[in-house]
C-alpha positions in Angstrom: -24.9 -13.4 -22.8 -22.2 -12.8 -20.5 -20.1 -9.6 -20.0 -16.9 -9.1 -19.6 -15.0 -5.9 -18.1 -11.5 -5.2 -19.2 -9.3 -2.8 -17.3 -6.0 -2.3 -19.0 -4.6 0.8 -19.9 -2.6 0.0 -23.1 -4.8 0.9 -25.8 -3.8 -1.9 -28.4 -3.8 -4.7 -25.6 -7.6 -3.8 -24.7 -8.5 -3.7 -28.3 -6.6 -7.0 -29.4 -8.3 -8.9 -26.3 -11.7 -7.5 -26.3 -12.1 -8.2 -30.4 -11.2 -11.6 -29.7 -13.7 -11.7 -27.4 -16.8 -10.4 -28.7 -15.8 -12.9 -31.8 -16.9 -15.4 -29.3 -20.1 -13.3 -28.7 -19.3 -12.0 -25.3 -19.9 -8.4 -24.9 -17.3 -6.4 -23.6 -16.6 -3.2 -21.9 -13.2 -1.7 -21.7 -11.7 0.8 -19.0 -8.7 2.3 -19.1 -7.8 3.4 -15.5 -9.0 2.4 -12.2 -11.4 4.6 -11.5 -13.2 4.3 -14.7 -13.1 0.6 -14.4 -14.5 0.7 -11.0 -17.6 3.0 -12.0 -18.3 0.6 -14.9 -18.3 -2.4 -12.8 -20.9 -0.9 -10.6 -23.0 0.7 -13.3 -22.9 -2.9 -15.0 -23.7 -6.4 -14.5 -20.4 -8.0 -15.2 -19.8 -11.6 -15.1 -15.9 -11.3 -15.3 -12.9 -9.0 -14.8 -9.9 -9.0 -16.5 -8.0 -6.7 -14.9 -4.2 -5.5 -15.2 -2.6 -4.5 -12.2 -0.3 -1.6 -12.6 -2.9 1.0 -13.4 -3.1 5.1 -13.4 -5.1 6.6 -10.9 -6.6 3.4 -8.5 -4.0 0.4 -8.8 -5.6 -2.9 -9.8 -4.9 -4.4 -6.3 -6.8 -1.3 -4.8 -9.1 -2.0 -7.5 -9.6 -6.0 -6.7 -10.3 -5.3 -3.6 -13.0 -3.2 -3.7 -14.8 -5.8 -6.3 -14.2 -8.3 -3.6 -15.8 -6.1 -0.8 -18.8 -6.4 -2.9 -19.0 -9.4 -4.6 -17.2 -13.5 -4.2 -14.4 -15.1 -6.1 -17.5 -17.2 -7.0 -20.2 -14.3 -8.0 -17.9 -12.5 -10.4 -14.6 -14.2 -11.2 -11.4 -11.8 -11.9 -8.2 -12.6 -14.0 -5.6 -10.6 -13.6 -3.0 -10.5 -16.0 0.4 -8.8 -15.5 4.7 -9.1 -15.3 5.4 -12.2 -14.5 8.7 -11.1 -12.7 6.8 -8.7 -10.6 6.6 -11.2 -7.3 5.5 -8.4 -4.5 2.9 -7.4 -6.6 1.1 -11.1 -7.7 1.5 -11.7 -4.1 -0.9 -8.9 -3.6 -3.6 -9.8 -6.1 -3.3 -13.4 -4.9 -4.3 -12.3 -1.4 -6.7 -9.3 -2.3 -8.9 -12.1 -4.3 -7.9 -12.7 -7.7 -9.2 -16.3 -9.1 -6.2 -16.4 -11.4 -2.9 -14.5 -12.3 -1.8 -14.7 -15.7 1.7 -13.5 -16.7 1.9 -11.2 -20.2 4.7 -12.6 -21.5 3.5 -16.2 -23.2 0.2 -16.0 -22.9 -1.7 -15.9 -26.6 -5.0 -13.8 -27.1 -6.5 -17.1 -27.9 -5.0 -18.7 -24.8 -6.5 -16.2 -23.1 -10.1 -16.7 -24.4 -10.1 -19.8 -23.0 -9.3 -18.6 -19.9 -12.2 -16.8 -20.0 -14.5 -19.3 -21.3 -13.3 -22.2 -18.2 -14.0 -19.3 -15.7 -17.4 -18.8 -17.0 -17.9 -22.6 -17.0 -18.3 -22.5 -20.3 -17.9 -25.6 -22.8 -15.0 -25.5 -24.6 -14.8 -24.7 -28.1 -15.2 -27.3 -30.7 -11.4 -29.5 -31.4 -12.1 -29.2 -35.2 -12.0 -25.7 -37.1 -11.5 -25.2 -40.8 -8.0 -23.9 -40.2 -5.1 -23.6 -37.7 -5.0 -20.5 -35.6 -1.9 -18.6 -35.8 0.2 -18.7 -32.7 0.9 -15.0 -33.3 -1.3 -12.1 -34.5 0.4 -10.9 -37.6 -1.0 -7.4 -37.5 0.5 -6.8 -34.3 3.8 -8.4 -35.0 3.8 -6.2 -38.3 3.4 -3.2 -36.3 5.8 -4.0 -33.2 8.9 -4.4 -36.4 7.8 -1.7 -38.4 8.0 0.4 -35.1 10.9 -1.0 -33.4 13.6 1.8 -34.7 11.3 4.2 -32.7 10.8 2.2 -29.8 14.6 1.5 -29.0 15.3 5.5 -29.9 12.8 6.2 -27.3 14.5 3.6 -24.7 17.5 5.2 -25.1 16.9 8.7 -24.8 16.3 8.7 -21.4 18.8 6.4 -20.4 21.1 8.6 -21.8 20.0 11.4 -20.1 20.1 9.6 -17.2 23.8 8.6 -18.0 25.0 11.9 -18.3 23.2 13.9 -15.3 24.8 11.1 -12.8 23.1 11.2 -9.3 19.8 14.0 -10.3 16.7 14.7 -8.5 15.1 14.4 -11.6 15.8 10.8 -12.2 12.7 9.8 -11.6 10.9 11.5 -14.4 13.9 9.5 -17.0 12.8 6.0 -15.0 9.1 7.2 -15.6 9.4 7.5 -19.4 11.4 4.2 -19.6 8.5 2.6 -17.6 6.0 4.1 -20.0 7.9 2.5 -23.0 8.9 -0.6 -22.1 5.5 -1.8 -20.1 3.0 -2.3 -23.1 6.7 -4.0 -25.1 5.8 -7.3 -23.2 2.1 -7.7 -24.2 2.4 -6.6 -27.5 5.9 -9.0 -28.2 3.6 -11.8 -26.5 0.8 -11.1 -29.1 3.4 -10.9 -32.1 5.4 -13.9 -31.1 8.1 -12.6 -30.1 8.8 -14.4 -26.6 12.5 -13.4 -26.7 11.5 -9.8 -26.4 8.7 -10.5 -24.5 10.7 -12.1 -21.9 13.8 -9.7 -21.7 11.2 -6.5 -21.5 9.4 -7.8 -19.0 12.3 -8.5 -17.1 13.0 -4.9 -17.5 10.0 -3.5 -16.4 10.8 -5.3 -12.8 13.8 -4.0 -12.6 12.2 -0.4 -13.0 9.5 -0.8 -11.1 12.2 -1.8 -8.0 14.3 0.9 -8.8 10.8 3.4 -8.6 10.1 2.0 -5.4 13.7 2.2 -4.2 15.4 5.3 -5.8 18.2 5.0 -3.5 19.6 1.7 -5.1 20.5 3.6 -8.5 23.7 3.2 -9.2 26.1 2.6 -12.2 25.9 -1.4 -12.2 22.1 -0.8 -12.5 22.4 2.0 -15.3 25.0 -0.6 -16.7 22.7 -3.4 -17.0 19.5 -1.6 -18.1 22.1 -0.4 -20.9 22.5 -3.8 -21.5 19.0 -5.1 -21.3 18.2 -2.0 -24.2 21.3 -3.5 -26.0 20.0 -7.0 -26.0 16.3 -6.0 -27.2 17.9 -4.1 -30.2 19.4 -7.7 -30.9 16.2 -9.5 -30.8 14.5 -6.9 -33.0 17.2 -7.5 -35.4 16.7 -11.2 -35.3 12.9 -11.8 -34.7 12.6 -15.3 -35.9 15.9 -16.8 -34.1 14.7 -19.8 -32.5 17.8 -19.4 -29.5 15.7 -16.7 -28.0 12.8 -19.3 -27.2 13.7 -20.9 -24.4 16.1 -19.5 -22.2 15.5 -21.4 -19.4 17.2 -23.9 -20.4 20.2 -22.4 -20.2 23.0 -23.8 -17.9 24.6 -21.6 -15.8 27.8 -22.0 -13.1 28.2 -20.3 -9.9 31.2 -19.9 -8.1 30.8 -18.9 -4.8 31.9 -20.1 -1.1 29.1 -18.1 1.0 25.8 -19.7 1.3 24.2 -16.8 1.3 25.0 -15.4 -1.3 24.6 -18.8 -3.4 21.2 -18.6 -2.2 20.2 -14.8 -3.0 21.7 -15.9 -6.7 19.0 -18.8 -7.0 16.1 -16.3 -5.8 17.4 -13.9 -8.3 17.7 -16.2 -11.3 14.4 -17.9 -10.2 12.8 -14.7 -11.2 13.4 -15.2 -14.7 13.1 -19.1 -14.5 16.9 -19.7 -14.8 18.7 -21.7 -12.3 22.3 -22.5 -11.7 24.9 -25.2 -10.7 26.9 -24.3 -7.8 30.4 -24.8 -6.9 32.2 -23.3 -3.5 35.2 -23.6 -4.4 37.7 -23.2 -7.8 38.9 -26.8 -7.5 35.2 -28.0 -7.4 34.2 -25.0 -10.3 37.1 -26.5 -12.7 35.7 -30.2 -12.0 32.1 -29.0 -12.8 33.8 -27.2 -16.1 35.6 -30.2 -17.2 33.4 -31.5 -19.9 30.8 -29.4 -19.5 29.7 -26.2 -21.5 28.0 -23.1 -19.9 25.9 -20.5 -21.1 27.1 -18.3 -18.3 29.5 -18.3 -15.3 29.0 -16.1 -12.4 31.9 -15.5 -10.2 33.1 -14.3 -6.5 36.7 -12.7 -6.2 37.5 -13.7 -3.1 37.5 -17.8 -3.1 39.3 -19.9 -1.1 42.8 -21.7 -2.2 42.7 -18.6 -5.6 40.9 -15.5 -6.7 37.9 -15.2 -9.1 40.2 -13.4 -11.6 42.7 -16.3 -11.5 39.8 -18.7 -11.9 38.4 -16.5 -14.7 41.8 -16.6 -16.9 41.6 -20.4 -16.6 38.5 -20.4 -17.5 39.2 -18.5 -20.7 42.4 -20.9 -21.5 39.9 -23.7 -21.9 38.4 -24.9 -25.2 35.0 -24.1 -25.6 35.2 -21.4 -22.8 36.2 -18.6 -25.0 33.2 -16.7 -25.5 31.3 -17.9 -22.4 30.0 -14.7 -20.7 31.4 -14.4 -17.2 30.1 -11.7 -14.7 31.7 -11.0 -11.5 30.2 -10.7 -8.3 31.6 -9.0 -5.9 31.5 -6.7 -2.3 34.5 -4.5 -3.9 33.6 -1.5 -5.2 36.8 0.4 -6.9 37.4 1.1 -10.7 40.6 -0.8 -9.9 38.7 -4.3 -9.4 36.3 -3.2 -12.4 39.4 -3.3 -14.7 40.9 -6.0 -13.7 38.1 -7.9 -14.1 37.8 -6.9 -17.4 41.8 -7.4 -18.4 41.3 -11.1 -16.9 38.0 -11.7 -19.5 35.0 -11.2 -17.3 32.2 -9.6 -19.4 30.7 -7.6 -16.0 30.6 -6.8 -12.7 28.0 -6.1 -10.4 28.8 -5.3 -6.5 27.6 -7.0 -3.5 24.4 -6.4 -2.3 22.5 -6.1 -5.4 19.0 -6.0 -6.5 17.8 -9.4 -7.5 16.2 -7.9 -10.3 19.7 -6.3 -11.5 21.4 -9.9 -11.2 18.4 -11.6 -13.0 18.2 -8.6 -15.8 21.5 -9.1 -16.9 21.5 -12.8 -16.7 19.0 -12.9 -18.8 20.4 -10.6 -21.7 23.8 -12.9 -21.6 22.0 -16.3 -22.2 19.1 -14.6 -24.5 22.0 -12.5 -26.3 25.0 -14.3 -26.9 23.9 -16.8 -29.3 22.6 -14.1 -31.3 25.8 -12.5 -31.4 27.6 -15.6 -32.3 25.0 -15.7 -35.3 25.8 -11.8 -36.1 29.5 -12.5 -35.9 29.4 -15.2 -38.6 27.4 -12.8 -40.8 24.3 -14.5 -41.1 21.4 -12.7 -42.4 19.2 -11.6 -40.1 16.3 -11.2 -42.0 13.7 -8.2 -40.8 14.7 -6.2 -38.0 15.1 -2.5 -36.7 17.6 -0.6 -38.4 20.7 0.3 -36.1 19.9 3.0 -33.6 22.9 2.8 -31.4 26.3 2.4 -32.4 28.6 0.1 -30.7 31.2 2.8 -30.0 28.0 4.8 -29.1 27.4 2.6 -26.0 30.5 2.1 -25.0 31.0 6.0 -24.5 27.6 6.1 -22.5 29.2 3.0 -20.4 32.1 5.4 -19.5 30.0 8.2 -18.7 27.7 6.0 -16.2 30.6 4.8 -14.7 32.6 8.5 -14.0 28.9 10.2 -13.2 28.5 8.3 -9.9 30.7 7.1 -6.6 31.7 3.4 -7.3 
């Protein structure tokens, strides 16, 4: 009988995976941290390891290196499951000897069981079953939705503290608290069949990981992006069954910038969350692109040949079908005057160059997921089951002003 070792610090995730594997006749051990996982691996004959990368104590990459120093990939397969947007960590896992890297977002427990069986060279399960397996775990879904208000309140609390205290030596504590809450949300939302929440929380987790590694990149823009992402999660909890959040990768995005380096940077940023853009290098080309086409998001530079990004934004807003299209300004200008002008011309947001890739990626994903949901809310359609209001529009606007006033632009 095959023995599986799961190394995962989220108890709910570990319980769901282990229960699924045990029902398939596998012996399963669970470790909640890297050190315990290494000890259990060495004390038992393990046939396969399911390994989370972000662990307390010894991290997953280091644990994987220890395993590979004793056993080859063919002797003991190691399946890594992690945040799909943590590109650097994923690359380290491949280099350390992972057999497979599995993104938490989108992988249901039944799919994971099949991957384990394939890795163990077991035959596939029978093709016919007495009943169809559900695409999500109803119990996890109910638990996640029931606790959504508490989750959102817990996310807003450290963000409000960051907004009020500005640049402070204790900011890392707030980011640590945000990270602790957001990290397990991706896997739980995937198990619950809430794909939009899984994608959004996965992006926020990746952004927080970058900030923890590079705290000097903390800025008003980054904090506003996090606030927008949590606001998007609020809408997703309010509309858990809305299909518009299922596949944001199909969103149409227009990027207008005459700098090739910036266009490549935007392309790399959007690719992190499985988005892509159509590019224009001048207002004339952008207007030709816009004719007859509907975009889900527009990203504009301010300094463009022949006309400014502000003027182009005004032109877009005057076009039929573009009234509610989100527009983000991406510019080297850092002054509040330019931010104010962007808002007056109809822009929805403003990011200063150079920006963290995951900041732009998270903000873009927020817009392409949340904008359709806001149209549903504006139409007054019932949202069914979801979170209670935990943070009003007024409170959000006050916090945005606090963020902009508490940091040097």
